[in-house]
N, C-alpha and C positions, 0 to 999 in steps of 0.2 A: 718152463718149456712145455708145450703141448705134445704129449707122447703119442696119443691116439685119439681117434674120432670115429663115432658110430652114428649113422643116421638111418631111421627106419620109416617106411611108408611116407615118403616126402615127394609129392607130385610124381614124376616119372621114375623115381628111385624106389625100389622095393626095400633094398638094404645096401648099405656101403660101410665097409670097415677099413680104416686107414691108419697107418703107423707113420709117425713123423720123427725127425731129428732136428737138432739145432741147425740153423743156417737158412738158406733160401729154398723154399718149396714153391714150385710153379704148377699151375693147372692150365692145361691147354686142351683144345678139341674144337670140333666144328661149332658154329654158332647154334645156340638153342639146345646144346647137348645137356646142359645142367650145371655148368661151372659155378654160376652165381648162386644156384640153389644150395650147393655145398658150402660156399662161403657164408651165405645167410644162415645156414644151420649152425655153422661154427660160432658165429656171433650170437645166435639165439641161446646157445648153451651157457653163455656168460651174461645173459640178460640184456644184451646190447641190440637185439633185433627180435622180430617175431618170425615164426616159421610154420608152415602147414604140416610139418612132420609130426608123427606120433611120438618119436623119440629123437633127440639130439644129445649126444653124450661126448664130453671131452675129458680126457685124463691129463691133469696138469701136475708135473713134478715140481719139487721145490716148495718154498714157503708161500703160504697164502698172503694176500695183501693185509696190512694191519687192520683195516676197517672190518674185514670179515672175522678176524680173530677177536676184535673188540665186540663184535655182534654175537660171539659165543660159538662160532664155527670152529671145530677142532681140526688142527692140521694133521695130515697124514703124509706118509712117504709119497703116495700117489693120491692126489685129490681129484675126486670124480664130480664133475659138474653135469647135471642132467636137466634137460628141458623135456617135460612129459605133457602130452596133450591127450586128455580124455574128455570128460564133459567140459572141463576148463583146463587152463595151463597151470602146471605146477613146476616150480624150480627147486632143485635140491643140490646141496653140496655135501658129499660124504653121507648121504641119507638124511641130512637135516634140511628142513624146509627154510626157504628164505624168500622174501618178497622181491619182485622184479626191481622195484625202486632201490632197495638196499644193495642188491647184487650189481646193478648197472652203475651205481655211484661208486662202489668199491673197485670195479673192473675198468672203468673208463680210462684211467691213466695207465693201467697195466696192459690192456689190450687196445692198441691204437688202430683205429679204423680210418684209413686214408681213402676217402671216396671223393665226394665233391667238396664244395666250399663249406664244410660243416665244422671246421675246427677254429680254434682261436690262437693258433701258433703265432700269428702276426699281431696279436694284441700286445699292448704296452707291458702288461705284467709278464707274459711269456717271453717276450724279447729281452726283458731285463733279467729274467732267470737264466736265459741262454747266454747273455753277456757275462753274468757272474760265473757261470759254469765254464765259459771259455777262458776267463781270467784265471780262475782257480788259484788265487794268491792267498797266502796265509794272512797277510795284513787285511785283505778284503774280508776273509772269513771271520777273523776276530772282530773287525769293526762292525760287520753285520750282526754278529751275535750280541755285541755290546749295545748296539742301537736297538735291537729287538727287545732286550730286557728293559732298557731305559724308556722306550716308547710305551711299553705296557704299563710301567709305573706312571708315566706322564698321562696316559689315557685314564687310568684309574683315578688319579688325583684330579684331573680335569673334569671327570664325570662328577666327582664329589663337589667341586667348585660350582659346576653348572646347577647341581641340585640345590646348593646353598643360595645361588643367585635367584633361582626360581622361588625358593622359600622366602627369600628377602622380598621379592616382588609381591608375594601373597601374604607377607608377614603381618601387615597392619590388619587386614581382614581376619587373618587367622588368630592374631593376638586378641582381637575384639571378641571373636567367637570363644576362645579359651577363657577369657575373663568372664564371659557370660556363663559358661558351663561351670567354672569353679565357684562363682558367686551363687549359682542355683543350688549346687550340692551343699555348700557351706551354710547357706541360709536355712536349708531344711535340717542340716546337721544330724543326719541319721545315725543311730546307734545299733550295733549288731544285736539282734534278739529283741529289739524294741517293738517291732511289729507283732511278734508272737505274744509278747506281754500285753499289749493293747487289745489284741483280739480276745485274749483270755478275760480281760476286764470287761470288754463289751459283752461277752457271753454271760458273765455273772450279772451285769446290770440288766440284761434282757430277761433274766430269771428272778430278779429281785422281788417282785410282787408275789410270785408264787412261793418263793423261799420264805418271805415274811409270813404268809398265811400258814404254811406248814410249821414254822417256828412257833406261831401263836398256839396252834393245836398241841404241839409237843410240850409247850410250857404249861398247859392245862394238866397234862399227864404228870409233870414234875410236882405240881401242887398236891398230888395224892401220895407223895412219898411217906409222910407221917402216918397216914391211915394204913398204908400197906405194911409198914414196919410194925405198927400196933397189932395188926391182925396176926403177923407171925409170932408175936409175943403171946397172944391169947391162945393160939393153938399149939404153942411149944415147938414151932418149926424153926429150921435154920434160916436166918435172915441174911447170911453173907452174900448169897447170890443177888438178892434184891438190893442190898446196899451197893454192891459193885455195879449193878445195872443203872441205878439212879445216879451214881457218881459219874459213870461214862456219859449218861444222857445229859447231865448238867454241864459237863465239859464241852460236849458238842454244841449244846444250846448257847453257852457263853461264847464259844469260838465263832459260831455262825452269827450271833448278834453283833460281835465286834466287826466281822467282815462287812455286815450290812451297814453298820455305822460308818465304816471306812469308805464304802461305795458312795455314801452321801457326799463325800468330798470331791468326787469326780463329776465332770461335766460331759455328758454324753455327746453333745455337739462338738466340743473340743476334741474328744477322742476320735470321732468320725472324721473331722477335718484333718487330724494328724495322720490317720490311717490313709486318707486320700493322698496326702503329700508323699507318704512312704510308698504308696502304690505307684505313683508317677515315677519315682526314682527306680523302683524295682522293674517297672515296665521298660524304662529306657536303658538300664544297665544290666538287667538280669537278676539283680539281687542287691541287698544293702552292702554286703561285703565287696561285691564287684564295683559298686558305686564309689566306695571309699578307695579302692585300688585305682579306679579311673581318676579320682580327684588327685591322688599322688602323682600319677602319670602325667596328667595335664599340667600340674604345677611344674614338673621337670621340663616338659615340652615348652611351656611358656618362658621358663628361665633360659632355655637354649635359644629361643627366638629373640629374647631380649639381648643375648650375647652374640647374635649371629654376625654382626658387623665385625667384631673382633675375630671370630673364627674365619670369616671370609677373607679378611686381610692376611691372616697367617697362611691360608691355603693358596691364595693368589701368589704369595711369595714363593711357595714350594713349586707351584705350577710353572712359574716363570723360570725358576732355576732348572727344573727338569727339561723344559722346552729348549732352553739355551744349550743344555748338554746334548739333547737329541739333535739339534741343528748343527752343533759342532761335529758330531759323528756323521751326520748325513752329508755335510760338506766334504768331509774327508773321504767318505764313500764315493761321492760324486767325482771327486778329483781322481781317485783310483780308476773309476770307470772311464772317464774321459781320456785318460792316458792310453787305454786299450781299445777305445772305440774304433779307431781307424783300422787296427789289425783285425778286429772282429768283423768289420764291414768288408775288408779285403778277403777274409776267409770265406764269408758267405758268397761274395762275388766270384771267387775262384770256382766254387761248386756250381753256381748259377751259369757261369760261362761254359763249364763242362756239359751242362744240360742245354746249351744253345739258347741261353737267356741273357738279357741285359744285366749290366752291373747294378748293384744296389746302393742306395744312399740311406744311412741311418742317422737320425737326428735325436739329440738329447734335449728334451724340454723340461722345464721345472714344473713340478706338481706340488700339491699340498703335502706337507710332511706326513709320512706314514712309517710303518715298521720297516719297510725296505728302502727308506730314504726319500729323496726329493726328485728323483729322476724318472721321467716318463719317456720311453723310446718310441719312435715311429720309423717306418721303413717305406721306401719306394723302390720298385724294381723298374729300372730305367726311369721314366717319369710317371709311372703308373702306381696308384694305390693298390695294395693286395686285393681289396674287395672288387676292383675293376678288372682284374686279370681274368682270362678265360678259364674254364674248368681245368683244362689240360695244363695251362701255364701255372695255375694255382697249385696243382698237385706237384709239379716239378719244383716250384719254389719251396714248397713244404719239405720236399726231399732234401733240397740244398740246405735248408735250415737245420734239419735233423742231423745232417752230416757234421755240422760244426760242433766241436767239443765232444765228438764221439768217443775219443780215447779216455775222457774224464767220466764218461757215463758208466758207472759200475752196476747199475740196476738193469739186468737183462729183461727186456720187455718183448711183447708180441706185436707185430705189425701186420695188419691185413690190408692189402691193396687191391682195389677194384679198378679194372681197366687202366692199369698204369701206363701201358704203351699203346693204347688205342688212338687211332687217328693222328699219328705222328710220323715224321720221316724216318728213313733208315738210320741216319746219323743220330737223331734225337732218341730213337728207340735204343740204339747201342749205348748212348749216354745214360739213359734211364736204367738200363740193365746193369751197367757197371756201378751206378750209384746204389742200387738195391743190393748188389753183391757186397759192396763196401759196408753198407748199413747192417748186413747180416752178421758182421763181427759182433755187434751188440744187440741185435734184434733177431728173434725167430720170425722170419717173414713168410707170409702166404700171399701169393700174387696170381692173378689171372693174366695170362699172356696171349697176345694176338700177333706177336712179332717173333721172329726166329732168335734174335739176340738174347732176350730175357730167358727164353726156354733153354738156350744153350748154356747159360750160366747157372742153371738150377743145381742145387745139391741133391734135391729130390724132384722128380718130374712125374706128374700124374696126368694120364690121358683120360678125358671124359668123352664117352661116345653114347649115341642114342640109336637104338635099333628097334623097329616095331614099337615105337612109343615107350620103350623101356631104356632108362639110362643106366650106364655102368661106369665105374672108374677103376683104374688100375695103375700101379706104378710101372713106369717103363724105363729101360736102361739100354745102353749101347746102341745096337742096330735099330731097335724100336724107337729110340729117341731120335736117331738120325732120320728115320722115315717120317716121324711126326713133324720134325722141324722142316723137312723137305716139303711136306704137305702144306705147312704154313706159308712156305716160300712160293710154291708153284700152284697151289690149289689141289683139287681132288685128283687131277692127272699129274702124277709125280714124275718129274723128268730126271734124267741122269745127272744133269748139271745141278739140279736142286739138291740131290743126294750128296754130291761132292761138296757143295757149298755148306750143307749141314754138317758134314764130317769135319770140315775145316773150322767151322764155328766152335764145334765141341772141343777142338784141340787148342784153340787160341787161349793164351794166358790172359788173366784179367788184371787191368791196371787202371785205377781211377786217377 
């Protein structure tokens, strides 16, 4: 429920502060006073419209819609929705920023704006939801739940089957590609660390001539060993250091000589060719280890493709079984709906007739199986499709549909009605007023009124006036209400008869 609303610096309004209650709230006043400006500001605070105002603020009691909670907005006892315009528009809930797209998506079903032909109430999906709400049968609810679960399983398994069918269509080409990739990796047969070892050998080969030259020089030094040791004997010096030096030198010379002889067994052209092969593998897969992992993965994928026919056959059987189960539930659901279709149609017709409209005809057609069954509903008012009704007729037809199943509607919502009783006869105006009053049992309703009947039935009545290009709004009661209703009846020159009529309207009981 909207508890309060504030608007600042909005066209002819400097500031307006309003407090609301559950029930039917009506705004009336002379044409051009600013009634629609207030309504638009109310919608703007919920991201459902734009406004030239600097501030539009609505205080909403009760729990926030689930979508807002999932978006991370924290619920408060009183939730404050703000539309703020500075350099650009900013929307906040309890001080937390939110995008207009996210806010409007969350509030569209919670705040119903009944203006022109902008809703989808007469669409097949909404009509079906209305019929199910009207039936409100335990068997229907259970069957719908069972179908919903089964259909999800069916869709999941059918998607899996379609994927396999697509894979099968592409299988031959894909198998050929996998064979090629596997053969290429296996023909090269890379080993982890092989490239590093070959690079090391290539480096040694590139230094072989220089190493041989240095080895030759060092071998010349080695031939001086006997002379050096003889010198140490002659001078009586310690020869241990010299002996150790020559021993280490000879070990290095022998080791280097062996390595050089080993290098003679390598073919540099073969090494370069092998490195080029390994480089192509590394370039394609990112490394030798990754190439070996890809080889294993491609072998598994090839095996799956080779067994795809068997897998497809098994899944086809599962899909058929699930579809049969879904169709059985959908047929049962359709049977339940058809039993109540005439009562549903009669109920809508009863409200349409109270609104001085023709009876309706609802038809059940079969559609493609979905989570809600195989039923698609269509409606005609008289012999007219809803889309071809006039704007006024369309609004009244929407009101009639909203009345159906009202007692089963446990979710209290907000209904904002523009020009509900504009350009209609007195009888039609009275019927619209009584319908909105009836709807206010389950909706908090805000309506602009141009006729005395709706104004007389309001739980709260606000008068909007404009003086010297400045608009003001205030709640009116008792005598003030009677005078405003009399003004609506007789115009600016209020007659005694109009006042008496207004007082009579205010005393009349409401019965839809």
